N, C-alpha and C positions, 0 to 999 in steps of 0.2 A: 774252642772259646776264641774268639776272636775279638771280642769286645764285652768289658766286663757288664753283670746284668743291670747297674743301674747308673750307668755311663750312656752318653747317646751318642748314636754311631752319628761317626761323621764324612765327611767324601773323604778321602786319602788312600794312597798305595802302604802297602804294608800293616795295615792293623793286626796281620800275626803270621807269621812264616813256618811253615812245615818244611822239616825234613824228611828225607824216602829213604828207610830203611834198607840195605840190603836184601831181605826177605820182600820187598814189593819191586826188587830189579827184571825189569821186562813186562810188567805189567801196564796196564792202561786205564787210566781215568773212565772210570763206566757211568757214574752218576754223582754233579753236584748242586748240595743240596743247601738251602739257608732256614736259620730260624732266630726270630728276634724273640726278645722278653718280653717287650710291650712295644702295641703296636704305634707305627707312627702316623701321622696321619695330612691330607693333600700330597699326590706326588706318590710312585712308588719308589722305594729305595730297590739301588740294582750293585750287585755283588760280581766280581770273575776273579778265576783261579788265574796267575801270572805263573810258568815257571823261566823262574829267575836265573837260574843254570842254561836254560836253554833259549834265552830272550822271549820268547813264545805267548801268548792269551793261551789258555786249553779250553776256552768256551768259543763257541761262535755266538753264541745269544747266551746275557747275561741272567744268572740268576734273581728274578724281580718279587719283591715281597708288594706287596699291592696295598694303597691305604686304606687303613682298620684294619689290615692283617698282619697274625704273626707268622707263619709258612708263604715259603717264597714259591715260586714255578721252580723246577727242576730246569738247569740252566742244558744248554744244547751244548754238547761234549764235538770239538772238533777235532774230529779223526785225522788228522794232519799235527795236529801234533797234542794228540791223548797218552804218551808214551812218556814211563818214567825209568830213575835206572838208580840205582845204588847214587847216594850222596847228591840227586838233583833237590833242590829249596825250590819249595815251592810259598808263591807269594796271595794273601786274602787283599784285594783291596776292593775300595766301596766305592762307585763312580758317579754314584745320584743319592742325595736321600730326600725322604718325604720332607717339607717345608716344617712340619713338628716330626723332630727324632724319634726313632724309636729308639729305646733303649737294648743295648745286651746284642750280640751276635753270636751263634754258634753254625757254625758251617761244619756242615757232614758230606766227606769222602768216601766214594765206593771206587775201589780196583780191582780187577780180575786179568789173569791171563789168557791173549788173547784168544 
């Protein structure tokens, strides 16, 4: 949960931080998607995943939630920056938001061994 279900989504870096546990060491990000609880309208809302530890964006194309939609497109993984290690910290960034902001933001990240 990056943003509470009753709170407007806003443009900002660091809506949530995700530490990588030892069990995920050496895995790659394989899928990134986002869901809002209440749809926004007029223009899409876009979400990026940033690896704070490595100072890199993990997506080459951001997750995009269309105007009136609640489920975003799956972001395109940047395969040069998809690896995670124990204690890496990932950050959820909202880069654009619909004119009438959506409410609540859930982010789903999937990892697998290469």
